[in-house]
C-alpha positions in Angstrom: 291.6 239.8 73.3 289.4 237.1 74.9 287.4 234.7 72.5 284.2 233.2 72.2 282.9 229.9 70.6 280.0 228.9 68.9 278.5 225.4 69.7 278.6 222.8 67.0 277.6 219.0 66.5 280.7 217.0 66.1 281.9 213.2 66.7 282.9 212.5 70.0 286.0 210.4 70.9 285.6 207.2 73.6 288.5 206.3 73.3 287.5 202.5 74.4 284.0 202.4 74.5 282.3 199.1 73.7 281.0 199.8 69.2 277.9 199.7 70.5 278.6 203.0 73.1 280.9 204.8 70.3 277.9 204.4 67.5 275.2 205.7 69.5 277.6 208.9 70.0 278.7 209.2 67.4 275.3 208.9 65.9 273.5 211.6 68.2 276.7 214.1 68.1 277.3 215.6 71.0 278.5 219.6 71.3 280.9 221.5 72.2 279.9 223.8 75.1 281.7 227.0 76.8 284.3 228.0 74.4 287.0 227.5 71.3 285.2 227.8 68.2 288.0 228.3 65.0 285.0 230.8 63.7 282.3 233.4 65.5 278.9 232.8 64.0 276.0 231.1 65.6 274.1 228.6 64.0 270.8 227.4 64.4 271.7 223.3 65.2 269.6 220.9 63.3 266.1 220.3 64.3 266.5 223.8 66.9 264.1 226.4 66.6 265.5 229.8 64.9 267.4 232.6 67.5 263.8 234.5 67.4 261.6 231.4 68.4 261.1 230.8 71.8 261.6 227.3 73.4 259.3 225.0 74.9 258.9 224.2 78.3 259.2 220.2 78.0 257.1 217.8 80.8 258.7 219.2 85.0 260.6 216.1 86.5 259.0 215.2 89.6 261.2 212.2 90.5 263.6 212.4 93.4 267.1 211.9 93.2 267.9 209.1 94.6 272.4 209.0 95.0 274.3 211.7 95.7 278.0 212.7 95.0 280.4 211.5 98.7 280.1 215.5 99.3 276.6 215.3 99.5 275.4 215.1 103.5 273.3 217.2 106.0 274.7 219.5 108.5 278.0 220.3 106.1 278.3 224.3 105.3 278.6 225.1 101.3 282.2 227.5 101.2 282.3 230.4 99.5 284.1 228.4 96.4 281.4 226.7 95.4 279.7 229.1 93.5 282.8 229.9 90.8 282.8 232.1 87.9 283.9 232.8 83.9 285.5 235.4 82.7 286.4 236.3 80.4 288.9 239.3 80.5 291.0 240.6 83.6 290.0 244.0 82.3 286.2 243.0 83.8 287.7 242.4 86.5 290.2 245.1 87.8 287.7 247.6 86.3 284.2 245.9 89.1 282.2 244.8 86.2 281.6 242.1 87.6 279.5 242.6 90.5 278.9 238.6 92.1 280.7 237.5 94.9 282.4 234.3 93.6 285.0 231.5 95.1 287.1 230.4 92.1 288.2 231.9 88.5 288.4 228.8 85.9 290.4 230.4 82.9 289.3 229.5 79.6 288.9 231.4 76.7 291.3 233.8 78.2 293.9 233.6 75.9 296.0 231.9 78.2 296.0 228.5 76.6 298.9 225.9 76.3 299.4 227.0 72.7 299.0 230.8 73.5 301.9 231.0 76.0 304.3 228.6 75.2 305.1 229.7 71.9 308.3 227.1 71.1 310.2 224.7 73.1 311.5 227.0 76.1 309.6 230.3 74.8 307.3 231.5 77.6 305.1 234.6 77.1 303.1 234.9 80.8 301.8 238.4 80.4 298.0 237.4 80.1 298.3 234.7 82.4 299.9 237.1 85.0 297.2 239.8 84.2 294.8 237.2 84.9 296.8 235.8 88.3 297.4 240.2 89.3 293.2 240.8 89.1 291.7 237.9 90.7 290.4 239.1 94.3 291.8 238.8 97.6 290.7 234.9 98.5 289.3 234.0 95.1 291.7 231.3 93.7 292.4 230.1 90.5 291.8 226.7 88.1 293.5 226.5 85.3 292.8 224.5 82.3 297.0 222.8 81.1 294.8 222.0 77.3 295.6 223.1 73.6 298.7 221.4 72.7 300.8 224.0 70.4 301.3 223.4 66.7 305.2 222.9 67.5 304.7 220.5 69.8 301.5 218.5 67.7 301.4 214.8 66.6 299.5 216.6 63.7 300.7 220.4 63.8 297.8 220.9 59.9 294.7 219.6 61.9 292.6 222.7 60.7 289.7 221.2 62.5 290.5 221.9 66.3 289.2 224.4 67.8 291.1 227.7 68.5 293.3 227.4 64.5 293.9 230.9 63.9 297.5 231.9 64.4 296.0 234.5 67.2 294.3 232.0 69.3 297.3 229.3 68.9 297.4 228.2 65.3 296.8 224.8 64.4 297.4 220.7 65.9 295.5 222.2 69.7 292.9 219.1 69.7 296.2 216.6 69.0 298.3 215.0 71.4 302.6 216.2 71.9 303.7 214.1 69.1 306.3 212.8 71.9 302.9 211.0 73.4 302.1 207.6 71.6 298.7 206.4 71.4 298.8 203.6 74.7 300.6 206.6 76.9 303.7 205.3 77.0 306.8 207.9 74.9 308.5 210.4 76.7 305.7 213.2 77.0 308.3 215.5 77.3 307.3 218.6 76.2 303.8 218.4 78.3 306.5 217.6 81.0 308.1 220.9 80.5 305.2 222.7 80.1 303.8 221.8 83.2 307.3 222.5 84.9 306.8 226.2 83.8 303.6 226.9 84.3 303.9 224.8 88.2 307.0 227.1 88.8 306.1 229.9 88.4 302.8 229.8 90.8 305.1 228.8 93.1 307.3 231.0 93.0 305.8 234.3 91.7 302.3 233.3 92.2 302.1 232.8 95.5 300.4 229.5 94.5 297.3 232.0 92.9 296.1 228.7 90.7 294.9 226.0 93.5 294.2 223.1 91.1 295.4 222.0 87.4 292.9 221.1 85.0 294.1 218.3 82.5 292.4 218.7 79.7 289.0 220.1 78.1 286.3 218.3 77.0 287.9 215.7 75.9 285.0 213.5 74.3 284.9 216.5 71.7 286.4 216.3 68.6 287.3 220.4 68.8 289.1 219.6 71.8 290.7 215.7 71.5 290.5 214.3 68.0 289.5 210.7 68.2 291.0 210.4 64.8 294.6 210.7 66.6 293.8 211.5 70.6 293.0 208.1 73.0 292.2 208.1 76.8 294.9 206.6 77.8 297.5 209.5 75.9 295.1 211.9 78.4 295.9 209.4 81.4 299.6 209.7 81.0 299.1 213.6 80.8 297.4 213.4 84.3 300.0 210.8 85.9 302.8 213.3 84.9 301.4 216.7 85.9 300.5 214.9 89.1 304.1 214.4 89.6 305.4 217.1 88.7 302.6 219.5 90.7 302.8 217.8 93.4 304.5 214.3 93.5 302.6 210.8 92.8 300.2 209.8 95.5 300.9 207.6 98.2 301.9 204.1 97.8 302.4 205.2 94.0 305.2 206.3 91.6 305.6 208.2 88.7 305.8 206.7 85.0 309.3 205.0 84.4 309.6 206.6 81.0 309.2 210.2 82.6 311.6 212.5 83.1 311.6 215.3 85.4 314.9 218.3 85.2 313.8 220.0 87.2 312.1 217.6 89.7 308.8 216.2 91.1 306.8 218.0 93.8 307.3 221.4 92.9 304.2 222.6 93.5 302.9 220.4 96.4 300.3 223.4 97.6 298.9 223.1 94.9 296.2 220.3 93.5 294.8 218.2 89.8 291.7 217.7 88.7 290.7 215.1 86.3 290.3 216.4 82.9 286.2 217.5 82.3 283.9 215.4 79.9 280.8 217.1 78.6 277.4 216.0 76.9 274.4 215.7 78.5 273.2 218.2 76.9 272.6 215.5 73.5 272.6 212.3 75.4 271.9 212.7 79.1 274.1 209.6 80.9 277.2 211.1 78.2 279.4 212.7 81.2 278.8 208.8 82.9 280.0 207.0 79.8 282.8 208.9 79.9 283.9 208.9 83.2 283.9 205.2 83.1 286.0 205.1 80.3 288.6 207.2 81.9 288.5 205.1 85.1 288.5 201.9 83.3 291.9 202.9 81.2 294.9 202.6 82.7 298.8 203.1 81.6 301.5 201.8 83.3 299.1 199.7 85.8 297.8 202.8 86.7 294.1 204.0 85.7 292.3 207.8 84.9 291.9 209.8 88.1 294.1 208.0 90.6 296.3 210.7 90.0 293.9 213.5 90.4 292.7 215.1 93.7 289.3 215.9 92.2 286.9 214.8 89.4 286.3 216.9 87.0 283.3 217.2 84.6 280.8 219.7 82.6 277.3 219.8 83.9 275.6 221.2 81.0 272.1 220.4 79.9 270.0 221.4 77.7 268.1 220.3 74.4 267.4 216.9 74.1 265.1 216.3 71.2 263.6 218.7 68.7 260.1 218.7 71.3 261.9 219.7 73.9 264.2 222.5 73.7 264.3 224.1 76.5 266.7 223.6 79.0 265.6 221.9 82.1 267.4 222.6 85.2 266.3 218.9 87.0 267.9 217.1 84.6 271.0 218.1 86.5 270.0 215.4 89.1 270.6 213.0 86.4 273.9 213.6 85.4 274.6 213.8 88.9 272.8 211.1 89.9 274.8 208.6 87.3 278.0 209.8 87.7 276.9 209.2 91.9 276.5 205.6 90.5 280.0 204.3 89.0 281.7 206.1 91.7 282.2 203.1 94.2 285.6 201.3 94.0 286.3 203.7 91.1 289.7 205.9 91.5 287.0 209.1 92.1 286.1 207.2 95.0 285.7 210.2 97.9 287.0 212.6 96.0 285.6 216.2 95.1 283.6 216.1 92.5 284.7 219.8 90.9 281.6 221.0 87.6 284.1 223.2 85.6 281.8 224.8 83.4 278.0 224.9 83.1 274.9 226.9 82.5 272.3 227.0 79.6 275.4 227.3 76.7 273.5 227.6 74.0 270.8 229.5 74.8 269.6 231.3 70.8 269.9 228.4 69.7 267.4 227.2 71.6 265.2 229.2 71.6 266.2 230.4 75.6 266.8 233.9 75.6 263.5 235.0 78.1 265.4 237.0 80.6 263.1 234.8 83.1 263.5 231.6 82.5 267.7 232.6 82.3 266.7 233.4 86.1 264.9 231.0 87.3 267.1 228.0 85.6 270.3 229.4 87.4 268.3 229.6 91.2 267.4 225.8 90.4 270.7 224.6 88.5 272.8 225.8 91.6 270.6 224.5 94.2 270.2 221.3 92.9 273.8 221.2 92.4 275.0 221.9 96.1 272.3 219.8 98.0 273.5 216.9 95.6 277.3 217.5 96.8 279.2 219.3 94.3 281.9 220.5 95.5 282.5 223.5 92.9 280.8 224.7 89.8 282.6 227.5 87.8 279.3 229.0 85.7 280.2 229.4 81.9 280.7 233.1 81.9 280.1 236.4 83.1 280.2 238.2 79.5 279.7 235.9 77.3 278.6 237.7 73.8 274.7 237.7 72.9 273.4 235.9 75.7 275.1 232.8 73.8 276.7 230.9 76.6 275.6 231.5 79.8 275.8 235.5 80.0 274.7 237.1 83.2 276.4 241.0 82.1 276.7 242.8 79.0 278.8 246.1 78.4 275.6 247.6 76.9 273.1 246.1 78.9 274.8 245.9 82.6 274.5 242.6 84.6 271.0 240.6 83.1 269.0 239.1 86.0 270.2 235.9 85.8 273.7 238.0 87.2 271.7 239.3 90.1 269.8 236.1 91.0 273.9 234.5 91.3 274.4 237.2 93.3 271.4 236.4 95.9 271.8 232.8 95.6 276.0 233.6 96.5 273.9 234.8 99.8 271.4 232.1 100.8 273.8 229.4 100.1 277.3 230.4 101.1 278.0 229.2 104.8 274.6 227.9 105.3 274.3 224.0 105.3 271.2 221.7 103.8 269.4 219.6 106.3 269.7 216.9 104.0 271.3 215.8 100.5 269.6 216.7 97.9 266.3 219.2 96.7 263.4 217.1 96.3 259.7 217.2 94.9 257.0 217.4 96.8 255.4 214.0 97.3 255.9 213.2 93.4 254.5 217.2 92.2 256.5 219.2 90.4 256.8 221.1 93.7 260.3 221.2 94.2 262.1 222.3 97.6 265.3 222.0 100.2 265.7 223.3 103.3 268.7 224.7 104.7 269.8 225.9 108.5 273.1 227.3 109.6 274.3 227.6 113.5 272.8 230.8 114.4 269.2 229.7 114.5 268.3 230.7 111.3 266.1 228.2 109.1 265.6 228.7 105.1 263.4 226.9 102.1 264.8 227.1 98.8 260.6 226.0 96.9 259.4 226.2 93.1 257.1 225.1 91.1 259.1 223.5 87.6 255.2 223.0 86.2 255.8 226.7 86.2 257.1 229.4 83.3 257.8 232.9 82.9 257.4 234.2 79.1 258.0 238.0 77.8 257.3 239.3 81.4 254.4 236.9 82.2 254.7 234.5 84.7 252.8 232.0 85.5 252.2 230.5 90.1 250.3 228.0 92.0 249.6 227.8 95.7 252.0 226.6 97.9 251.1 225.6 101.8 253.2 226.8 103.6 254.6 224.1 106.4 255.6 224.5 109.9 258.9 226.0 110.9 258.2 230.3 111.7 258.6 231.5 108.3 257.6 234.5 108.6 258.9 235.9 105.0 260.3 235.3 101.8 263.2 236.7 99.7 263.4 236.5 96.0 266.0 235.9 93.6 266.0 240.2 92.8 266.7 239.9 96.6 263.5 241.6 97.5 261.6 240.6 100.6 258.1 239.9 101.3 256.6 239.3 104.3 254.3 235.8 104.6 250.8 237.1 105.4 248.9 233.3 105.3 249.1 229.9 105.5 250.0 230.2 101.7 252.3 231.4 98.9 252.2 231.9 95.2 255.6 230.1 93.9 256.4 230.1 90.1 259.1 228.7 87.7 261.7 231.0 90.3 262.8 229.8 93.1 261.7 231.6 96.7 264.0 231.1 100.1 260.8 230.9 102.7 262.8 232.3 106.3 262.2 232.0 109.7 263.5 235.3 110.0 266.5 238.1 108.2 269.5 236.1 106.4 272.6 236.5 108.7 
């Protein structure tokens, strides 16, 4: 059975950050997102409204992004692999309950962790992973996270502070490094090498390379997943190096770590790629992702810096509560996360590599009072449009079947597809195969009205537009008047898939994006 977690405030592991940065992170506290708590309660965070209260919408962001990911460019069609998904059970996929299209599936909170599969030295239970590989639809690839050290291999086998510390979920010590890996990244690291070898071999020989990407670790700057009392950034850098050597072999001109031994050889699954370990934290400290990536890029083992051996740069793009006075998650804040990342990429090991937002969404909805279905649909539409327009190569929504709308639920077994779930499927149709005419969605002349222009090779043109100062609450939405620009726009689509004719020089726009079109979307 899949598990879901409750975000908790924990001390942040920041490796070699300066003392001032470490103090800032510890003081503010970052909340883990997605999955992994050792209990199933849903407490209200300090300073947050109780789950029954609706959050307040903060002031809209009216500043256009100025820096973008390397992949942001005009005229490049958005691939089907941009909009991706987390699903907690393979049965939901095979039963047809996942009704929206997606290009890739990230395996996290799927009972497929290292600790759950590799139950002892040389002992593996592939049942759950086999099930997801078999269930994944044709054309959908998998991103597999390699994290969660088994108790038998952990350097701290009694550490009960980690996520997933129950026997069903793999036991204690999963947020700690392997016992044969030293703090400076030296040591044999043989347990990790053997683990990556086993899963990469299975992918090559039995899964027909369905796993296209191997992600090194999940939210390593959160103590629930990488305990800073015992774990270091250097250890993750070494784990990335060894995983790359096992899967693809070292990058051109580089060598594997001299302390590593590869009994099955290297490059045993060269069809797969490596994603660097993903930090999180913008929901509490706006530039937390940037700070932790700088830390990772600046940490070297055997003279090789973090992300040098990665093919893609992983991060978690959650945005949410910044303070008790502004509790609603603001989708436009993702432009700050992406912009901060872009500012540190030149000259770093991440330069020119694609960015994967391997876990995103609105995170802890009941704690924030963010449960209005219209608000959730509006957030999803804007949040995903913005990331695509800024060059993020992939985003993995967490998650289709999250419980109690807690972590981005788009479906429930009792209510079916949510309004945001419908919006997800509609947005996939808006952008997949179409191109942005310019990098970045932008606010019009410094106002709260945001727009992004799209086109395709058939002559179709679209303009996604919304007013970030508007809101929806309890079934009532507010709107402003928008003057339709030149371009031959004759109709518009909403996030429910409805088509409305443009009957005059203006249309009404609100918090939920609409897509003005010059004809029917191909």
